[in-house]
VOGU-3710 file (C-alpha; in Angstrom, 3 decimals, decimal comma):
1> mrkflqswpg> 22,094/-27,216/-154,264  19,399/-26,988/-152,048  20,304/-30,539/-150,509  24,164/-29,308/-150,125  22,621/-26,610/-148,421  20,609/-28,606/-145,883  23,373/-30,842/-145,282  26,198/-30,148/-142,466  29,199/-28,500/-144,556  26,071/-26,156/-146,130
11> klilvgtlip> 24,748/-25,029/-142,853  28,730/-24,559/-142,172  28,172/-22,068/-145,182  25,001/-20,617/-144,572  26,111/-20,122/-140,700  29,272/-18,218/-142,112  26,937/-16,236/-143,911  24,071/-15,438/-141,836  24,595/-15,959/-138,285  27,100/-12,877/-137,755
21> maflgvqgtf> 23,655/-11,052/-138,412  21,521/-13,325/-136,135  24,046/-13,223/-133,485  23,815/-9,388/-133,385  19,811/-9,336/-133,411  17,811/-12,454/-132,445  16,509/-11,439/-128,789  13,631/-13,895/-128,090  10,937/-13,176/-125,560  10,332/-15,808/-123,694
31> ggaeiqpnql> 7,576/-15,675/-120,919  5,547/-12,841/-120,114  4,580/-11,657/-123,119  0,852/-10,975/-123,595  -1,425/-9,743/-126,602  -4,460/-7,550/-126,895  -7,740/-8,465/-127,930  -7,808/-6,039/-131,169  -4,200/-7,750/-132,083  -3,499/-11,299/-134,048
41> ikvgdqvvdl> 0,423/-11,282/-134,191  2,958/-10,307/-132,023  6,861/-10,647/-132,371  9,104/-8,556/-130,126  7,698/-4,936/-130,868  6,105/-6,213/-133,993  2,361/-5,961/-133,615  -0,426/-6,659/-136,736  -4,026/-6,105/-135,505  -6,955/-7,556/-137,162
51> styqaevnal> -7,946/-4,924/-139,386  -4,826/-5,375/-140,943  -4,903/-9,010/-141,243  -8,293/-8,983/-142,788  -7,654/-6,375/-145,287  -4,704/-8,537/-146,829  -6,885/-11,734/-147,114  -9,330/-9,183/-148,852  -6,672/-8,034/-151,171  -5,366/-11,227/-151,798
61> raelmqqida> -8,892/-12,759/-152,392  -9,642/-9,637/-154,867  -6,502/-10,854/-156,755  -7,069/-14,223/-156,980  -10,856/-13,594/-158,370  -9,145/-11,906/-161,467  -7,778/-15,058/-162,414  -9,700/-18,001/-161,245  -13,360/-18,382/-160,537  -14,102/-17,748/-156,823
71> sminedalak> -15,186/-21,402/-156,245  -11,828/-22,512/-156,684  -10,871/-20,304/-153,557  -9,569/-22,250/-150,389  -10,271/-19,682/-147,885  -8,642/-21,946/-145,031  -5,572/-21,824/-147,278  -5,770/-18,533/-148,387  -6,338/-17,682/-144,845  -3,052/-19,528/-143,606
81> qvldnmvnra> -1,195/-18,230/-146,564  -1,524/-14,392/-145,210  -1,107/-15,278/-141,444  2,341/-17,053/-142,390  3,270/-13,946/-144,744  2,403/-11,669/-141,706  4,394/-13,835/-139,312  7,422/-13,622/-141,653  7,056/-10,070/-142,310  6,817/-9,281/-138,626
91> llenqsialg> 9,986/-11,699/-137,843  12,177/-9,925/-140,540  10,788/-6,473/-139,614  11,691/-7,169/-136,011  14,992/-8,616/-136,634  16,047/-5,309/-139,056  15,398/-3,449/-136,085  17,435/-5,575/-133,824  20,497/-5,710/-136,657  20,208/-1,688/-136,540
101> mtvsdetitr> 19,122/-1,534/-140,327  17,539/1,770/-140,104  17,511/4,166/-142,667  17,953/8,184/-142,097  15,224/10,871/-142,410  17,585/12,576/-144,962  17,339/9,558/-147,109  13,456/9,220/-146,956  13,399/12,954/-147,405  15,489/12,580/-150,527
111> llqqdasfqd> 13,458/9,670/-151,955  10,213/11,526/-151,335  11,247/14,752/-153,176  12,254/12,409/-156,109  8,663/10,663/-156,316  7,027/12,442/-159,390  3,183/12,118/-157,243  4,972/15,080/-155,232  6,144/17,141/-157,808  4,608/20,134/-159,096
121> angqfsndlf> 4,494/21,170/-162,734  7,706/22,277/-162,571  8,959/19,350/-161,218  9,639/20,985/-157,796  8,602/19,365/-154,456  5,511/20,757/-153,953  4,479/20,909/-150,049  0,961/21,094/-150,879  0,553/17,975/-152,627  2,677/16,001/-149,945
131> aqflqqrgmt> 0,262/17,531/-147,176  -2,625/16,397/-149,579  -1,012/13,023/-149,493  -0,988/12,776/-145,840  -4,548/14,161/-145,540  -6,203/11,570/-147,541  -4,523/9,035/-145,944  -5,050/10,524/-142,235  -1,332/10,110/-141,742  1,370/12,413/-140,076
141> kdtlfqtfrl> 4,554/12,955/-141,526  6,289/11,194/-138,583  4,001/8,167/-139,158  4,833/8,167/-142,772  8,444/8,164/-142,058  8,015/5,480/-139,805  6,524/3,216/-142,220  8,935/4,091/-144,808  12,013/3,597/-142,540  10,574/-0,024/-141,626
151> qlslrqlnas> 10,144/-0,975/-145,398  13,252/0,526/-146,634  14,766/-1,577/-143,897  13,076/-4,961/-144,608  14,287/-4,462/-148,160  17,939/-3,794/-146,845  17,733/-7,161/-144,538  15,844/-9,227/-147,847  18,678/-8,137/-149,949  21,606/-9,002/-147,614
161> ilgtaiypns> 20,256/-12,747/-147,584  19,375/-12,836/-151,354  22,425/-11,131/-152,041  24,628/-13,935/-150,610  23,626/-16,930/-153,111  26,706/-17,584/-154,927  26,320/-19,980/-158,183  29,517/-20,038/-160,463  29,387/-19,719/-163,862  30,777/-22,800/-164,501
171> qvshlldlqr> 28,046/-24,067/-163,014  25,293/-22,333/-164,817  27,148/-23,304/-168,366  26,939/-27,281/-166,735  23,247/-27,224/-165,903  22,381/-25,610/-169,012  24,472/-28,484/-171,003  22,472/-30,624/-169,134  18,999/-29,398/-170,191  20,176/-29,399/-173,770
181> etrevwvqrl> 21,289/-33,069/-173,842  19,200/-34,883/-176,140  19,089/-38,975/-177,480  16,709/-41,176/-179,300  14,903/-43,489/-177,153  12,794/-46,691/-177,462  10,363/-47,434/-174,106  8,579/-50,822/-173,235  6,461/-50,068/-170,382  5,246/-53,125/-167,938
191> nwqdyvdqvq> 2,266/-52,308/-165,963  2,198/-53,261/-162,229  -1,478/-54,443/-162,741  -0,286/-57,128/-165,459  1,570/-58,804/-162,179  -0,728/-58,443/-159,805  -1,661/-62,403/-160,022  1,550/-63,324/-158,724  1,003/-61,406/-155,946  0,408/-63,266/-152,437
201> itnaqidayf> -0,359/-60,986/-149,120  0,063/-62,547/-145,771  -1,533/-61,585/-142,558  1,674/-61,063/-140,867  2,223/-58,470/-143,866  -0,985/-56,935/-143,369  -0,119/-56,259/-139,725  3,206/-55,187/-140,004  1,656/-52,545/-142,329  -0,664/-51,572/-140,061
211> nenkdtlvsp> 1,465/-51,018/-136,858  3,620/-48,813/-139,342  1,370/-46,925/-140,635  -1,055/-46,255/-138,158  -0,884/-42,515/-138,153  -2,163/-42,746/-142,034  -4,745/-44,833/-141,798  -8,104/-43,101/-141,140  -11,381/-42,782/-142,050  -11,771/-39,028/-143,314
221> etvdltylel> -14,551/-36,500/-142,058  -17,874/-36,857/-144,240  -21,250/-35,650/-144,546  -23,895/-37,255/-146,488  -24,676/-34,353/-148,866  -28,073/-33,583/-150,924  -27,886/-30,736/-153,022  -29,632/-28,681/-155,963  -27,792/-27,698/-158,972  -29,362/-24,824/-161,173
231> dpqtlkidtp> -27,780/-24,350/-164,146  -29,403/-21,347/-166,110  -28,645/-23,103/-169,451  -31,199/-25,921/-168,474  -33,940/-23,374/-167,865  -36,903/-23,473/-169,901  -38,101/-20,198/-170,877  -40,787/-18,872/-173,433  -39,990/-17,830/-177,309  -39,122/-14,018/-176,634
241> tedeiraqya> -42,127/-11,465/-178,040  -41,676/-8,878/-180,849  -41,674/-6,695/-178,015  -38,720/-8,119/-176,261  -36,907/-8,589/-179,283  -37,955/-4,443/-180,096  -36,466/-3,769/-176,659  -33,363/-5,640/-177,524  -32,727/-3,912/-180,448  -33,130/-0,305/-178,910
251> sylkekgisd> -30,874/-1,740/-176,126  -28,157/-2,891/-178,698  -28,569/0,502/-180,605  -28,000/2,414/-177,201  -24,827/0,127/-176,330  -23,255/0,490/-179,683  -23,963/4,401/-179,290  -25,744/4,297/-182,889  -29,138/6,279/-183,508  -31,491/4,885/-185,540
261> grelaqillt> -31,611/7,625/-187,599  -35,196/8,509/-187,009  -35,692/12,268/-186,652  -39,187/12,767/-184,557  -41,635/15,816/-183,791  -44,555/15,573/-181,528  -47,612/17,086/-180,313  -48,161/16,616/-176,569  -51,539/16,533/-174,737  -52,534/16,362/-171,164
271> ggdadktaae> -55,922/16,378/-168,676  -58,730/14,885/-169,032  -60,047/15,118/-172,620  -56,570/14,463/-173,905  -57,710/11,415/-175,641  -60,618/13,355/-177,257  -58,226/16,231/-178,691  -55,931/13,879/-179,689  -58,624/11,808/-181,678  -59,689/15,285/-183,436
281> ikakldages> -56,427/16,335/-184,027  -55,179/12,994/-185,786  -58,339/13,433/-187,962  -56,978/16,695/-188,879  -53,475/15,451/-189,489  -55,183/12,518/-191,820  -57,318/15,397/-193,582  -53,628/17,100/-194,613  -53,339/19,928/-192,165  -49,762/20,842/-191,179
291> fealakqysq> -48,463/18,768/-188,316  -45,905/22,089/-187,311  -48,903/24,340/-187,420  -51,093/21,651/-185,073  -48,105/21,559/-182,672  -47,867/25,493/-182,406  -51,567/25,480/-181,857  -52,390/22,535/-179,854  -49,247/20,870/-177,816  -48,719/21,226/-173,969
301> dpsgetggni> -44,724/20,988/-174,790  -42,252/23,334/-175,185  -41,194/21,899/-178,320  -44,745/22,927/-179,894  -43,146/26,127/-180,121  -40,785/24,944/-183,123  -43,341/22,650/-184,866  -42,934/20,051/-182,037  -39,439/18,957/-183,226  -37,747/16,775/-180,450
311> gsfnpsvfgq> -34,580/15,093/-182,047  -33,359/11,571/-182,755  -35,966/8,932/-181,326  -34,392/7,784/-178,213  -36,223/4,831/-176,533  -34,691/5,628/-172,922  -36,535/8,681/-172,830  -39,674/6,988/-172,631  -38,817/4,257/-169,784  -41,315/1,543/-169,653
321> daaaveqaln> -43,611/3,172/-172,558  -40,610/2,575/-174,847  -41,833/-0,547/-176,702  -45,483/1,250/-176,985  -43,889/3,950/-178,633  -41,596/1,743/-180,877  -44,742/-0,328/-181,835  -46,800/3,047/-183,011  -43,499/4,378/-184,702  -42,825/0,954/-186,539
331> glgagqvsap> -43,455/0,764/-190,241  -43,876/4,576/-190,599  -41,575/6,354/-193,208  -40,467/10,122/-193,249  -43,480/12,542/-193,327  -45,739/9,829/-191,989  -47,694/10,349/-188,464  -48,455/8,130/-185,608  -51,478/7,417/-184,126  -52,075/8,768/-180,784
341> vktsfgtqif> -50,303/7,082/-178,325  -50,576/6,681/-174,211  -47,625/7,259/-171,998  -46,561/8,698/-168,720  -45,990/11,835/-170,250  -49,548/12,255/-171,611  -51,087/11,429/-174,552  -48,757/12,040/-177,759  -49,010/12,146/-181,504  -45,941/11,544/-183,246
351> kitavnsnap> -44,246/12,314/-186,803  -41,267/11,299/-188,351  -39,615/14,253/-189,909  -36,353/12,538/-191,269  -34,806/9,250/-191,298  -30,897/9,627/-191,807  -29,893/6,274/-190,435  -26,722/3,742/-191,323  -28,161/1,926/-188,380  -28,647/-1,850/-189,025
361> sleslrdeli> -32,409/-2,605/-189,547  -34,086/-4,711/-186,671  -34,448/-7,471/-189,180  -30,815/-7,972/-190,037  -30,284/-8,582/-186,303  -33,154/-10,665/-186,067  -31,343/-13,364/-184,804  -29,064/-11,942/-182,445  -31,980/-10,093/-181,006  -33,942/-12,985/-180,216
371> nraatykrea> -30,649/-14,853/-178,846  -29,882/-11,594/-176,895  -33,735/-11,780/-175,692  -33,526/-15,251/-174,581  -30,516/-14,769/-172,431  -32,195/-12,291/-170,957  -35,158/-13,732/-169,968  -33,221/-16,846/-168,681  -30,928/-14,638/-166,549  -33,992/-13,035/-165,331
381> afadlsarin> -35,571/-16,354/-164,713  -32,439/-17,906/-163,194  -32,379/-15,032/-160,475  -35,825/-15,545/-159,707  -35,825/-18,995/-159,039  -32,372/-18,408/-156,939  -34,241/-16,410/-154,754  -36,927/-18,479/-154,235  -34,895/-21,322/-153,358  -32,872/-19,204/-151,175
391> alatdgvgia> -36,511/-17,968/-149,392  -37,107/-21,664/-148,802  -34,305/-22,483/-147,488  -34,219/-19,724/-144,978  -37,822/-20,941/-144,079  -36,202/-24,379/-142,908  -37,701/-26,344/-145,580  -35,057/-29,420/-146,933  -33,821/-29,976/-150,293  -36,093/-33,035/-150,971
401> diakevgvea> -39,061/-30,567/-150,506  -37,733/-27,514/-152,524  -36,933/-29,657/-155,110  -40,460/-30,663/-155,355  -41,605/-27,298/-154,936  -39,499/-25,571/-157,689  -39,430/-28,516/-160,215  -35,504/-29,125/-159,850  -33,780/-32,746/-159,271  -32,314/-33,435/-155,808
411> ksikayprin> -28,991/-35,155/-155,900  -27,122/-36,751/-153,353  -23,200/-37,855/-152,543  -22,760/-40,411/-149,547  -19,548/-40,025/-147,511  -18,888/-36,793/-148,823  -14,835/-36,176/-147,851  -13,666/-32,874/-146,035  -10,285/-33,974/-147,748  -8,763/-35,621/-150,775
421> nqtalsqpvv> -12,503/-34,820/-152,422  -12,593/-36,052/-156,046  -16,489/-36,132/-156,090  -18,665/-33,729/-158,669  -18,542/-31,144/-156,215  -15,047/-30,587/-155,354  -14,764/-27,065/-154,920  -13,534/-25,364/-151,951  -16,368/-23,351/-151,527  -18,580/-26,137/-151,702
431> iaaafdefti> -16,602/-27,786/-149,234  -16,374/-25,042/-146,815  -20,324/-24,866/-146,898  -20,729/-28,735/-146,673  -18,809/-28,684/-143,693  -19,997/-25,561/-142,330  -20,486/-26,214/-138,069  -23,871/-24,281/-137,742  -25,437/-25,794/-141,193  -24,115/-29,483/-139,739
441> adqgvsanit> -25,708/-28,885/-136,480  -29,159/-27,379/-137,885  -28,920/-29,808/-141,089  -30,208/-26,880/-142,958  -29,519/-25,867/-146,344  -26,717/-23,266/-147,229  -27,624/-20,225/-149,036  -26,736/-20,235/-152,749  -23,123/-20,863/-153,858  -22,150/-19,965/-156,827
451> vgekniwvqp> -19,865/-22,263/-159,235  -18,997/-20,483/-162,246  -22,606/-20,176/-163,891  -24,462/-22,275/-161,435  -25,529/-21,843/-158,352  -25,687/-24,814/-155,540  -27,142/-25,206/-152,192  -26,338/-28,317/-150,057  -27,880/-30,059/-146,917  -25,492/-31,905/-145,048
461> tnhqtsrals> -26,458/-34,917/-142,691  -25,091/-37,951/-141,114  -21,699/-35,906/-140,335  -18,833/-38,482/-139,371  -15,639/-36,806/-138,151  -12,000/-38,664/-138,698  -11,033/-41,228/-136,984  -8,311/-44,074/-136,972  -9,270/-47,136/-138,806  -9,468/-50,612/-137,165
471> laeatpqikt> -7,076/-53,246/-138,557  -10,353/-55,080/-140,059  -11,751/-51,769/-142,060  -7,885/-51,200/-142,958  -7,412/-54,266/-144,334  -8,827/-53,776/-148,079  -6,801/-50,338/-148,276  -3,611/-52,050/-146,900  -3,730/-54,912/-149,129  -4,263/-52,374/-152,414
481> vlakqkatel> -1,095/-50,630/-151,426  0,663/-53,728/-150,801  -0,581/-55,536/-154,179  0,547/-52,373/-155,746  4,098/-52,384/-154,095  4,402/-55,768/-154,721  3,541/-55,808/-158,097  5,655/-53,207/-158,908  8,845/-54,653/-157,692  7,803/-57,760/-159,645
491> ayadaqkqaa> 7,552/-55,680/-162,924  10,792/-54,119/-162,018  12,590/-57,445/-161,589  10,707/-58,460/-165,197  12,444/-55,118/-166,530  15,905/-55,711/-165,137  16,037/-59,102/-166,801  14,748/-57,998/-170,224  17,463/-55,355/-169,956  20,197/-57,766/-169,064
501> dakadgasrl> 18,733/-60,016/-171,939  18,837/-57,405/-174,570  22,568/-56,380/-173,546  24,137/-59,812/-174,262  21,673/-60,640/-177,526  21,072/-57,318/-179,113  18,252/-54,732/-178,273  16,955/-54,455/-181,957  13,590/-56,630/-180,633  12,620/-53,501/-177,958
511> mtaannrgkv> 13,682/-51,170/-180,748  10,378/-51,183/-182,239  7,952/-48,356/-183,875  5,708/-48,556/-181,097  8,134/-48,283/-178,749  9,888/-45,330/-180,197  9,878/-41,960/-178,513  11,880/-39,849/-180,925  14,478/-37,598/-179,733  13,950/-36,399/-176,151
521> trltptlsaq> 15,532/-34,130/-173,285  15,123/-34,091/-169,380  11,840/-31,960/-170,220  9,947/-34,295/-172,742  6,473/-34,316/-171,371  5,763/-37,916/-172,741  8,199/-39,511/-170,152  7,106/-40,405/-166,535  9,504/-38,196/-164,268  11,527/-41,364/-163,356
531> esaslflhks> 11,975/-42,114/-166,859  13,435/-38,827/-167,656  15,775/-38,887/-164,462  17,487/-42,371/-166,001  17,723/-40,608/-169,355  21,355/-39,662/-169,345  23,102/-41,830/-166,252  24,067/-44,459/-169,238  26,101/-43,283/-171,514  28,463/-45,874/-173,912
541> adgndvwavq> 30,518/-44,465/-176,327  29,670/-47,607/-178,976  26,359/-47,549/-179,499  22,764/-48,096/-177,802  22,452/-48,364/-173,973  19,710/-50,371/-172,161  18,519/-50,123/-168,766  15,489/-50,808/-166,529  13,864/-48,141/-164,078  11,006/-48,385/-161,961
551> tadgasiivg> 8,306/-45,973/-162,351  4,794/-44,944/-160,516  2,803/-47,553/-163,018  5,453/-50,525/-162,837  8,428/-50,770/-164,773  10,449/-49,327/-168,109  13,138/-50,745/-170,626  14,539/-48,005/-172,215  17,265/-48,313/-175,049  19,001/-44,984/-175,452
561> gpveeisesq> 20,986/-43,737/-178,635  23,993/-41,891/-178,738  23,719/-38,569/-176,793  23,965/-35,366/-178,318  25,924/-32,855/-176,479  24,974/-29,098/-177,346  27,056/-26,281/-176,247  26,080/-23,748/-174,312  27,633/-21,279/-176,683  24,438/-21,463/-178,651
571> lspadrarta> 23,035/-18,974/-175,695  23,483/-15,187/-175,997  25,683/-13,820/-173,010  22,351/-11,811/-172,106  20,169/-14,991/-171,840  23,143/-16,483/-169,959  23,165/-13,722/-167,557  19,390/-13,968/-167,157  19,841/-17,622/-166,165  22,183/-17,240/-163,820
581> lllrenigdd> 20,211/-14,452/-162,139  17,334/-16,702/-161,898  19,348/-19,696/-160,231  20,655/-17,430/-157,872  17,566/-15,823/-156,905  15,981/-19,275/-156,733  19,109/-20,502/-154,184  18,686/-16,892/-152,086  14,974/-17,690/-151,740  16,008/-20,788/-150,181
591> qlkdylrylk> 18,242/-19,232/-147,841  15,919/-17,066/-147,069  13,563/-19,855/-145,971  16,219/-21,029/-143,922  16,886/-17,815/-141,959  12,943/-17,519/-141,289  13,147/-21,004/-139,850  15,929/-19,768/-137,557  14,334/-16,755/-136,365  11,032/-18,699/-135,569
601> dtseviined> 13,167/-21,314/-133,617  14,636/-18,276/-131,681  11,867/-15,793/-131,195  8,739/-16,000/-129,551  5,701/-15,599/-131,969  2,642/-15,215/-130,009  -0,677/-15,705/-132,380  -4,421/-14,591/-130,515  -5,886/-17,742/-131,500  -9,037/-16,678/-130,408
611> alkaqq> -9,181/-13,631/-132,249  -8,158/-15,977/-135,420  -11,104/-18,413/-134,927  -13,404/-15,376/-134,446  -12,079/-14,261/-138,036  -13,054/-17,777/-139,754
//
């Protein structure tokens, strides 16, 4: 269908469907058009400013980052996609206005009144909610109506194009039948590499290929890249201490919302003689005097009036002193008293008044807590070392010297390419940093680039711009291409001969267990695209078919068993309707692309190239 639409009969149908709108609407502006510095795109009366463009770039980037790692985002491709989308939208918006596809104020008012976000508790339209909506967005009623009118008109235009897609039910049924055909096949593959020794390549052939393909025979833009790769998993750290493990235990309980069940009372002492008084009180406690009575007598905290009760132990209350308090309480049971502890509050003596916990003990979680503490230390070390490398890079220190300074291995890639990059650092974000024009000019070290869990720093040197290859430079590449082409042709010729022999003598010698691929369809992934495309072109009614097909890897000899036809009736009416809708939407999308190409050819699209470059 797509090829048909691109042919002249298809174009006639497309013209008959779409051109009436085009004749009514397209009014290209040729000459005399201007664009303001803060504007990026201008199509007729439609203008897109820089802030709108940047907002859409940021929104699309944020959406992509929810699905993939940020290092995999190609910023140039992202910006181009946003620019293309905004140009297309401006073309369609301009066209919908020219075609008179407008929406009345009454229609917009009715739609707003039906919107639940503007309705009060009784389901009635609320002027207050509507006014609040406008105020929050800094809009007037007229601006909102203009925006809605444009959006609805654009939707109307899109629907008028997509709705013209025609795909008869009979074609839907036929297509489903094709997808459900199956047959058993045996495939014997001939690799082109096995025929290379038979290939002869002459200088004349090399010259001819060179002259026909000069535009593609180029040396890519490259740099010699030196880089550091810092992986937190490879950093060596000290074994976590008991204090660090206890801190992780407290953190674990806090994260899980679990109390450790220890109820505390305290005696708080402040002032210059706090330590002396605390020692005297501890001696009285050891002699058996009442903690509650001493708290009422000595504690300088309001809790002293109730015998010092402060509730459940919460390490976060003590901040950086939590480990010291935890250590003082460690091993104490209900009714027991701690030694005096110096904290930011003063000098404190604690009593465990009760233990009512279902919390897991520290010992039962020790292995997990050790891992948590090690992870915390590793992440802290990673952040500290990354900051140190960034500081050295900012000071102009090169990769090699940074590597010696911080004890990380410096790595390098010669002739690191900007396009078709298959190196260990093929992520778009790394390529962008390596070919940053300022970094290249200074031969400096980039800021850290986050790739997954790792940080990477790059230093490009020996920048080589893309250029056309000479005949001598291109000859090895040309020989490789021609060798594969000719070897593939030889493999295919051999496959055709073997297929012809099998037809004459019987295909049993090809129908081995090693060649058997079982029952397959056009969607079977173990077959190449060329093999799949040929599956049902050969259908004899009286047994096995044998044929040859040229593939990307050489050629294949295929034996196909009887074709089994599966009727479309196995699909439910609902499935069939959904399939037809999907097909029609796809064809409608193709027609929309054709229409946009027409609009671009007949309308002047002005892009502020200087402003666009400044955004990159």
